[in-house]
PyMOL Python script that loads the backbone (N, CA, C, O; Angstrom):
from pymol import cmd

cmd.read_pdbstr("""\
ATOM      1  N   MET A   1      39.512  15.517   5.723  1.00  0.00           N
ATOM      2  CA  MET A   1      38.572  14.914   6.638  1.00  0.00           C
ATOM      3  C   MET A   1      37.988  16.010   7.527  1.00  0.00           C
ATOM      4  O   MET A   1      38.714  16.773   8.165  1.00  0.00           O
ATOM      5  N   GLY A   2      36.668  16.066   7.550  1.00  0.00           N
ATOM      6  CA  GLY A   2      35.995  17.055   8.374  1.00  0.00           C
ATOM      7  C   GLY A   2      35.710  16.530   9.773  1.00  0.00           C
ATOM      8  O   GLY A   2      36.063  15.403  10.121  1.00  0.00           O
ATOM      9  N   GLU A   3      35.072  17.365  10.552  1.00  0.00           N
ATOM     10  CA  GLU A   3      34.762  17.000  11.932  1.00  0.00           C
ATOM     11  C   GLU A   3      33.849  15.787  12.020  1.00  0.00           C
ATOM     12  O   GLU A   3      34.007  14.957  12.915  1.00  0.00           O
ATOM     13  N   LEU A   4      32.903  15.674  11.107  1.00  0.00           N
ATOM     14  CA  LEU A   4      31.932  14.585  11.184  1.00  0.00           C
ATOM     15  C   LEU A   4      32.573  13.219  10.968  1.00  0.00           C
ATOM     16  O   LEU A   4      32.127  12.225  11.540  1.00  0.00           O
ATOM     17  N   GLN A   5      33.610  13.168  10.151  1.00  0.00           N
ATOM     18  CA  GLN A   5      34.268  11.883   9.899  1.00  0.00           C
ATOM     19  C   GLN A   5      34.975  11.334  11.126  1.00  0.00           C
ATOM     20  O   GLN A   5      35.357  10.164  11.141  1.00  0.00           O
ATOM     21  N   ALA A   6      35.154  12.145  12.143  1.00  0.00           N
ATOM     22  CA  ALA A   6      35.752  11.660  13.383  1.00  0.00           C
ATOM     23  C   ALA A   6      34.767  10.781  14.158  1.00  0.00           C
ATOM     24  O   ALA A   6      35.167  10.039  15.055  1.00  0.00           O
ATOM     25  N   LEU A   7      33.476  10.866  13.809  1.00  0.00           N
ATOM     26  CA  LEU A   7      32.453  10.046  14.459  1.00  0.00           C
ATOM     27  C   LEU A   7      32.404   8.658  13.830  1.00  0.00           C
ATOM     28  O   LEU A   7      32.759   8.482  12.664  1.00  0.00           O
ATOM     29  N   ALA A   8      31.966   7.687  14.603  1.00  0.00           N
ATOM     30  CA  ALA A   8      31.794   6.321  14.080  1.00  0.00           C
ATOM     31  C   ALA A   8      30.810   6.365  12.913  1.00  0.00           C
ATOM     32  O   ALA A   8      29.839   7.121  12.938  1.00  0.00           O
ATOM     33  N   ASN A   9      31.066   5.558  11.904  1.00  0.00           N
ATOM     34  CA  ASN A   9      30.160   5.331  10.773  1.00  0.00           C
ATOM     35  C   ASN A   9      30.093   6.453   9.739  1.00  0.00           C
ATOM     36  O   ASN A   9      29.424   6.301   8.717  1.00  0.00           O
ATOM     37  N   ILE A  10      30.761   7.555   9.977  1.00  0.00           N
ATOM     38  CA  ILE A  10      30.668   8.686   9.051  1.00  0.00           C
ATOM     39  C   ILE A  10      31.889   8.699   8.145  1.00  0.00           C
ATOM     40  O   ILE A  10      33.010   8.950   8.588  1.00  0.00           O
ATOM     41  N   GLY A  11      31.653   8.425   6.871  1.00  0.00           N
ATOM     42  CA  GLY A  11      32.706   8.487   5.871  1.00  0.00           C
ATOM     43  C   GLY A  11      32.544   9.752   5.049  1.00  0.00           C
ATOM     44  O   GLY A  11      31.704  10.599   5.355  1.00  0.00           O
ATOM     45  N   ALA A  12      33.346   9.876   4.013  1.00  0.00           N
ATOM     46  CA  ALA A  12      33.336  11.082   3.192  1.00  0.00           C
ATOM     47  C   ALA A  12      31.977  11.324   2.544  1.00  0.00           C
ATOM     48  O   ALA A  12      31.502  12.459   2.518  1.00  0.00           O
ATOM     49  N   LYS A  13      31.348  10.277   2.022  1.00  0.00           N
ATOM     50  CA  LYS A  13      30.060  10.440   1.329  1.00  0.00           C
ATOM     51  C   LYS A  13      28.968  10.891   2.292  1.00  0.00           C
ATOM     52  O   LYS A  13      28.222  11.823   1.988  1.00  0.00           O
ATOM     53  N   LEU A  14      28.867  10.244   3.441  1.00  0.00           N
ATOM     54  CA  LEU A  14      27.835  10.607   4.398  1.00  0.00           C
ATOM     55  C   LEU A  14      28.091  12.004   4.969  1.00  0.00           C
ATOM     56  O   LEU A  14      27.157  12.774   5.191  1.00  0.00           O
ATOM     57  N   GLU A  15      29.353  12.318   5.203  1.00  0.00           N
ATOM     58  CA  GLU A  15      29.683  13.667   5.672  1.00  0.00           C
ATOM     59  C   GLU A  15      29.235  14.706   4.653  1.00  0.00           C
ATOM     60  O   GLU A  15      28.657  15.727   5.027  1.00  0.00           O
ATOM     61  N   LYS A  16      29.491  14.464   3.383  1.00  0.00           N
ATOM     62  CA  LYS A  16      29.090  15.400   2.324  1.00  0.00           C
ATOM     63  C   LYS A  16      27.578  15.557   2.293  1.00  0.00           C
ATOM     64  O   LYS A  16      27.071  16.670   2.151  1.00  0.00           O
ATOM     65  N   GLN A  17      26.856  14.449   2.425  1.00  0.00           N
ATOM     66  CA  GLN A  17      25.396  14.534   2.431  1.00  0.00           C
ATOM     67  C   GLN A  17      24.895  15.334   3.635  1.00  0.00           C
ATOM     68  O   GLN A  17      23.981  16.149   3.507  1.00  0.00           O
ATOM     69  N   LEU A  18      25.486  15.102   4.781  1.00  0.00           N
ATOM     70  CA  LEU A  18      25.094  15.868   5.959  1.00  0.00           C
ATOM     71  C   LEU A  18      25.367  17.357   5.755  1.00  0.00           C
ATOM     72  O   LEU A  18      24.527  18.199   6.069  1.00  0.00           O
ATOM     73  N   GLU A  19      26.547  17.669   5.229  1.00  0.00           N
ATOM     74  CA  GLU A  19      26.895  19.068   4.977  1.00  0.00           C
ATOM     75  C   GLU A  19      25.942  19.692   3.963  1.00  0.00           C
ATOM     76  O   GLU A  19      25.573  20.860   4.090  1.00  0.00           O
ATOM     77  N   ASP A  20      25.544  18.914   2.953  1.00  0.00           N
ATOM     78  CA  ASP A  20      24.609  19.412   1.936  1.00  0.00           C
ATOM     79  C   ASP A  20      23.242  19.744   2.528  1.00  0.00           C
ATOM     80  O   ASP A  20      22.485  20.524   1.949  1.00  0.00           O
ATOM     81  N   THR A  21      22.927  19.156   3.675  1.00  0.00           N
ATOM     82  CA  THR A  21      21.646  19.429   4.323  1.00  0.00           C
ATOM     83  C   THR A  21      21.794  20.409   5.488  1.00  0.00           C
ATOM     84  O   THR A  21      20.848  20.625   6.245  1.00  0.00           O
ATOM     85  N   GLY A  22      22.975  20.997   5.629  1.00  0.00           N
ATOM     86  CA  GLY A  22      23.186  22.010   6.645  1.00  0.00           C
ATOM     87  C   GLY A  22      23.714  21.502   7.972  1.00  0.00           C
ATOM     88  O   GLY A  22      23.766  22.252   8.947  1.00  0.00           O
ATOM     89  N   ILE A  23      24.109  20.235   8.022  1.00  0.00           N
ATOM     90  CA  ILE A  23      24.667  19.652   9.239  1.00  0.00           C
ATOM     91  C   ILE A  23      26.160  19.477   9.018  1.00  0.00           C
ATOM     92  O   ILE A  23      26.582  18.557   8.318  1.00  0.00           O
ATOM     93  N   ALA A  24      26.960  20.354   9.609  1.00  0.00           N
ATOM     94  CA  ALA A  24      28.391  20.361   9.323  1.00  0.00           C
ATOM     95  C   ALA A  24      29.267  20.018  10.519  1.00  0.00           C
ATOM     96  O   ALA A  24      30.483  19.890  10.378  1.00  0.00           O
ATOM     97  N   THR A  25      28.668  19.868  11.689  1.00  0.00           N
ATOM     98  CA  THR A  25      29.451  19.577  12.885  1.00  0.00           C
ATOM     99  C   THR A  25      28.766  18.481  13.703  1.00  0.00           C
ATOM    100  O   THR A  25      27.565  18.255  13.557  1.00  0.00           O
ATOM    101  N   PRO A  26      29.524  17.806  14.557  1.00  0.00           N
ATOM    102  CA  PRO A  26      28.899  16.820  15.435  1.00  0.00           C
ATOM    103  C   PRO A  26      27.799  17.435  16.309  1.00  0.00           C
ATOM    104  O   PRO A  26      26.791  16.784  16.585  1.00  0.00           O
ATOM    105  N   GLU A  27      27.988  18.669  16.740  1.00  0.00           N
ATOM    106  CA  GLU A  27      26.983  19.343  17.559  1.00  0.00           C
ATOM    107  C   GLU A  27      25.690  19.553  16.775  1.00  0.00           C
ATOM    108  O   GLU A  27      24.597  19.384  17.315  1.00  0.00           O
ATOM    109  N   ALA A  28      25.816  19.917  15.519  1.00  0.00           N
ATOM    110  CA  ALA A  28      24.632  20.103  14.675  1.00  0.00           C
ATOM    111  C   ALA A  28      23.914  18.775  14.449  1.00  0.00           C
ATOM    112  O   ALA A  28      22.685  18.733  14.394  1.00  0.00           O
ATOM    113  N   LEU A  29      24.680  17.686  14.316  1.00  0.00           N
ATOM    114  CA  LEU A  29      24.076  16.370  14.159  1.00  0.00           C
ATOM    115  C   LEU A  29      23.328  15.982  15.430  1.00  0.00           C
ATOM    116  O   LEU A  29      22.211  15.470  15.361  1.00  0.00           O
ATOM    117  N   ARG A  30      23.933  16.222  16.578  1.00  0.00           N
ATOM    118  CA  ARG A  30      23.258  15.927  17.851  1.00  0.00           C
ATOM    119  C   ARG A  30      21.970  16.739  17.990  1.00  0.00           C
ATOM    120  O   ARG A  30      20.947  16.224  18.442  1.00  0.00           O
ATOM    121  N   ALA A  31      22.030  17.994  17.604  1.00  0.00           N
ATOM    122  CA  ALA A  31      20.853  18.861  17.708  1.00  0.00           C
ATOM    123  C   ALA A  31      19.731  18.399  16.786  1.00  0.00           C
ATOM    124  O   ALA A  31      18.559  18.440  17.161  1.00  0.00           O
ATOM    125  N   ALA A  32      20.083  17.964  15.597  1.00  0.00           N
ATOM    126  CA  ALA A  32      19.079  17.503  14.633  1.00  0.00           C
ATOM    127  C   ALA A  32      18.540  16.131  15.012  1.00  0.00           C
ATOM    128  O   ALA A  32      17.353  15.851  14.847  1.00  0.00           O
ATOM    129  N   GLY A  33      19.420  15.285  15.518  1.00  0.00           N
ATOM    130  CA  GLY A  33      19.037  13.905  15.804  1.00  0.00           C
ATOM    131  C   GLY A  33      19.178  13.040  14.570  1.00  0.00           C
ATOM    132  O   GLY A  33      19.157  13.542  13.446  1.00  0.00           O
ATOM    133  N   SER A  34      19.319  11.757  14.776  1.00  0.00           N
ATOM    134  CA  SER A  34      19.566  10.849  13.652  1.00  0.00           C
ATOM    135  C   SER A  34      18.386  10.785  12.692  1.00  0.00           C
ATOM    136  O   SER A  34      18.573  10.754  11.476  1.00  0.00           O
ATOM    137  N   ARG A  35      17.171  10.765  13.234  1.00  0.00           N
ATOM    138  CA  ARG A  35      15.983  10.643  12.374  1.00  0.00           C
ATOM    139  C   ARG A  35      15.849  11.851  11.452  1.00  0.00           C
ATOM    140  O   ARG A  35      15.640  11.692  10.249  1.00  0.00           O
ATOM    141  N   GLN A  36      15.967  13.054  12.007  1.00  0.00           N
ATOM    142  CA  GLN A  36      15.818  14.247  11.179  1.00  0.00           C
ATOM    143  C   GLN A  36      16.965  14.366  10.176  1.00  0.00           C
ATOM    144  O   GLN A  36      16.748  14.750   9.026  1.00  0.00           O
ATOM    145  N   ALA A  37      18.175  14.040  10.603  1.00  0.00           N
ATOM    146  CA  ALA A  37      19.308  14.072   9.675  1.00  0.00           C
ATOM    147  C   ALA A  37      19.072  13.113   8.520  1.00  0.00           C
ATOM    148  O   ALA A  37      19.349  13.437   7.365  1.00  0.00           O
ATOM    149  N   TRP A  38      18.554  11.923   8.840  1.00  0.00           N
ATOM    150  CA  TRP A  38      18.274  10.925   7.798  1.00  0.00           C
ATOM    151  C   TRP A  38      17.172  11.414   6.857  1.00  0.00           C
ATOM    152  O   TRP A  38      17.274  11.252   5.641  1.00  0.00           O
ATOM    153  N   LEU A  39      16.128  12.007   7.416  1.00  0.00           N
ATOM    154  CA  LEU A  39      15.054  12.545   6.572  1.00  0.00           C
ATOM    155  C   LEU A  39      15.575  13.654   5.660  1.00  0.00           C
ATOM    156  O   LEU A  39      15.174  13.753   4.500  1.00  0.00           O
ATOM    157  N   ASN A  40      16.460  14.480   6.187  1.00  0.00           N
ATOM    158  CA  ASN A  40      17.067  15.541   5.365  1.00  0.00           C
ATOM    159  C   ASN A  40      17.864  14.933   4.215  1.00  0.00           C
ATOM    160  O   ASN A  40      17.778  15.403   3.080  1.00  0.00           O
ATOM    161  N   ILE A  41      18.629  13.901   4.503  1.00  0.00           N
ATOM    162  CA  ILE A  41      19.421  13.234   3.462  1.00  0.00           C
ATOM    163  C   ILE A  41      18.498  12.565   2.459  1.00  0.00           C
ATOM    164  O   ILE A  41      18.727  12.638   1.252  1.00  0.00           O
ATOM    165  N   GLN A  42      17.461  11.917   2.953  1.00  0.00           N
ATOM    166  CA  GLN A  42      16.531  11.220   2.061  1.00  0.00           C
ATOM    167  C   GLN A  42      15.855  12.194   1.092  1.00  0.00           C
ATOM    168  O   GLN A  42      15.497  11.812  -0.022  1.00  0.00           O
ATOM    169  N   ALA A  43      15.680  13.442   1.512  1.00  0.00           N
ATOM    170  CA  ALA A  43      15.082  14.447   0.639  1.00  0.00           C
ATOM    171  C   ALA A  43      15.965  14.755  -0.564  1.00  0.00           C
ATOM    172  O   ALA A  43      15.461  15.123  -1.625  1.00  0.00           O
ATOM    173  N   ILE A  44      17.292  14.606  -0.405  1.00  0.00           N
ATOM    174  CA  ILE A  44      18.195  14.876  -1.528  1.00  0.00           C
ATOM    175  C   ILE A  44      18.718  13.595  -2.176  1.00  0.00           C
ATOM    176  O   ILE A  44      19.254  13.630  -3.283  1.00  0.00           O
ATOM    177  N   ASP A  45      18.562  12.468  -1.486  1.00  0.00           N
ATOM    178  CA  ASP A  45      19.026  11.173  -1.997  1.00  0.00           C
ATOM    179  C   ASP A  45      18.010  10.096  -1.620  1.00  0.00           C
ATOM    180  O   ASP A  45      18.107   9.504  -0.545  1.00  0.00           O
ATOM    181  N   PRO A  46      17.039   9.839  -2.495  1.00  0.00           N
ATOM    182  CA  PRO A  46      15.998   8.862  -2.184  1.00  0.00           C
ATOM    183  C   PRO A  46      16.517   7.447  -1.908  1.00  0.00           C
ATOM    184  O   PRO A  46      15.773   6.608  -1.402  1.00  0.00           O
ATOM    185  N   SER A  47      17.768   7.178  -2.232  1.00  0.00           N
ATOM    186  CA  SER A  47      18.313   5.836  -1.968  1.00  0.00           C
ATOM    187  C   SER A  47      18.773   5.685  -0.514  1.00  0.00           C
ATOM    188  O   SER A  47      19.223   4.608  -0.123  1.00  0.00           O
ATOM    189  N   ALA A  48      18.668   6.749   0.292  1.00  0.00           N
ATOM    190  CA  ALA A  48      19.074   6.683   1.699  1.00  0.00           C
ATOM    191  C   ALA A  48      18.188   5.647   2.403  1.00  0.00           C
ATOM    192  O   ALA A  48      16.976   5.825   2.523  1.00  0.00           O
ATOM    193  N   CYS A  49      18.813   4.577   2.859  1.00  0.00           N
ATOM    194  CA  CYS A  49      18.072   3.444   3.407  1.00  0.00           C
ATOM    195  C   CYS A  49      18.170   3.387   4.928  1.00  0.00           C
ATOM    196  O   CYS A  49      18.806   4.229   5.562  1.00  0.00           O
ATOM    197  N   TYR A  50      17.528   2.381   5.487  1.00  0.00           N
ATOM    198  CA  TYR A  50      17.504   2.155   6.935  1.00  0.00           C
ATOM    199  C   TYR A  50      18.919   2.038   7.511  1.00  0.00           C
ATOM    200  O   TYR A  50      19.173   2.490   8.627  1.00  0.00           O
ATOM    201  N   MET A  51      19.832   1.437   6.757  1.00  0.00           N
ATOM    202  CA  MET A  51      21.203   1.286   7.247  1.00  0.00           C
ATOM    203  C   MET A  51      21.877   2.634   7.456  1.00  0.00           C
ATOM    204  O   MET A  51      22.705   2.787   8.354  1.00  0.00           O
ATOM    205  N   ARG A  52      21.524   3.606   6.631  1.00  0.00           N
ATOM    206  CA  ARG A  52      22.094   4.943   6.811  1.00  0.00           C
ATOM    207  C   ARG A  52      21.550   5.575   8.092  1.00  0.00           C
ATOM    208  O   ARG A  52      22.279   6.260   8.808  1.00  0.00           O
ATOM    209  N   LEU A  53      20.285   5.346   8.373  1.00  0.00           N
ATOM    210  CA  LEU A  53      19.713   5.818   9.637  1.00  0.00           C
ATOM    211  C   LEU A  53      20.438   5.168  10.815  1.00  0.00           C
ATOM    212  O   LEU A  53      20.759   5.839  11.796  1.00  0.00           O
ATOM    213  N   CYS A  54      20.694   3.870  10.717  1.00  0.00           N
ATOM    214  CA  CYS A  54      21.427   3.169  11.782  1.00  0.00           C
ATOM    215  C   CYS A  54      22.838   3.720  11.931  1.00  0.00           C
ATOM    216  O   CYS A  54      23.346   3.838  13.046  1.00  0.00           O
ATOM    217  N   ALA A  55      23.469   4.056  10.818  1.00  0.00           N
ATOM    218  CA  ALA A  55      24.813   4.629  10.861  1.00  0.00           C
ATOM    219  C   ALA A  55      24.795   5.971  11.589  1.00  0.00           C
ATOM    220  O   ALA A  55      25.688   6.258  12.386  1.00  0.00           O
ATOM    221  N   LEU A  56      23.792   6.784  11.320  1.00  0.00           N
ATOM    222  CA  LEU A  56      23.691   8.081  11.972  1.00  0.00           C
ATOM    223  C   LEU A  56      23.440   7.932  13.470  1.00  0.00           C
ATOM    224  O   LEU A  56      24.050   8.637  14.275  1.00  0.00           O
ATOM    225  N   GLU A  57      22.551   7.024  13.845  1.00  0.00           N
ATOM    226  CA  GLU A  57      22.295   6.808  15.266  1.00  0.00           C
ATOM    227  C   GLU A  57      23.534   6.250  15.954  1.00  0.00           C
ATOM    228  O   GLU A  57      23.849   6.635  17.079  1.00  0.00           O
ATOM    229  N   GLY A  58      24.237   5.344  15.282  1.00  0.00           N
ATOM    230  CA  GLY A  58      25.470   4.811  15.835  1.00  0.00           C
ATOM    231  C   GLY A  58      26.522   5.896  16.016  1.00  0.00           C
ATOM    232  O   GLY A  58      27.280   5.880  16.986  1.00  0.00           O
ATOM    233  N   ALA A  59      26.564   6.842  15.075  1.00  0.00           N
ATOM    234  CA  ALA A  59      27.513   7.958  15.195  1.00  0.00           C
ATOM    235  C   ALA A  59      27.215   8.767  16.453  1.00  0.00           C
ATOM    236  O   ALA A  59      28.132   9.192  17.157  1.00  0.00           O
ATOM    237  N   LEU A  60      25.953   8.973  16.726  1.00  0.00           N
ATOM    238  CA  LEU A  60      25.571   9.727  17.919  1.00  0.00           C
ATOM    239  C   LEU A  60      25.872   8.958  19.201  1.00  0.00           C
ATOM    240  O   LEU A  60      26.218   9.555  20.220  1.00  0.00           O
ATOM    241  N   GLN A  61      25.741   7.639  19.151  1.00  0.00           N
ATOM    242  CA  GLN A  61      25.986   6.816  20.335  1.00  0.00           C
ATOM    243  C   GLN A  61      27.433   6.356  20.455  1.00  0.00           C
ATOM    244  O   GLN A  61      27.833   5.820  21.488  1.00  0.00           O
ATOM    245  N   GLY A  62      28.217   6.563  19.402  1.00  0.00           N
ATOM    246  CA  GLY A  62      29.625   6.173  19.429  1.00  0.00           C
ATOM    247  C   GLY A  62      29.851   4.687  19.211  1.00  0.00           C
ATOM    248  O   GLY A  62      30.827   4.126  19.710  1.00  0.00           O
ATOM    249  N   VAL A  63      28.950   4.042  18.464  1.00  0.00           N
ATOM    250  CA  VAL A  63      29.102   2.618  18.170  1.00  0.00           C
ATOM    251  C   VAL A  63      28.966   2.363  16.675  1.00  0.00           C
ATOM    252  O   VAL A  63      28.319   3.130  15.962  1.00  0.00           O
ATOM    253  N   ARG A  64      29.571   1.296  16.214  1.00  0.00           N
ATOM    254  CA  ARG A  64      29.422   0.916  14.799  1.00  0.00           C
ATOM    255  C   ARG A  64      27.960   0.584  14.543  1.00  0.00           C
ATOM    256  O   ARG A  64      27.302   0.012  15.413  1.00  0.00           O
ATOM    257  N   TRP A  65      27.441   0.922  13.385  1.00  0.00           N
ATOM    258  CA  TRP A  65      26.015   0.785  13.111  1.00  0.00           C
ATOM    259  C   TRP A  65      25.532  -0.660  13.194  1.00  0.00           C
ATOM    260  O   TRP A  65      24.375  -0.896  13.543  1.00  0.00           O
ATOM    261  N   HIS A  66      26.372  -1.614  12.888  1.00  0.00           N
ATOM    262  CA  HIS A  66      25.928  -3.015  12.886  1.00  0.00           C
ATOM    263  C   HIS A  66      25.977  -3.626  14.277  1.00  0.00           C
ATOM    264  O   HIS A  66      25.524  -4.754  14.472  1.00  0.00           O
ATOM    265  N   ASP A  67      26.517  -2.903  15.239  1.00  0.00           N
ATOM    266  CA  ASP A  67      26.532  -3.397  16.614  1.00  0.00           C
ATOM    267  C   ASP A  67      25.228  -3.042  17.280  1.00  0.00           C
ATOM    268  O   ASP A  67      25.024  -3.365  18.450  1.00  0.00           O
TER     269      ASP A  67
END
""", "prot")
cmd.dss("prot")
cmd.show_as("cartoon", "prot")
cmd.util.cbc("prot")
cmd.orient("prot")
């Protein structure tokens, strides 16, 4: 388990996608922001949907994405 999985909503798959786009730490995710991180993921995985964007924003805010 990496550092990103310690955040809400971040599992192994999403952590791997973030790392594949150069975002490997919570600080890097905060710096990029949820929208840019999602766009980066969408560039390598066109199936990245709105729920993944919500998961990323929830990770930054410390809440479950469906809340």
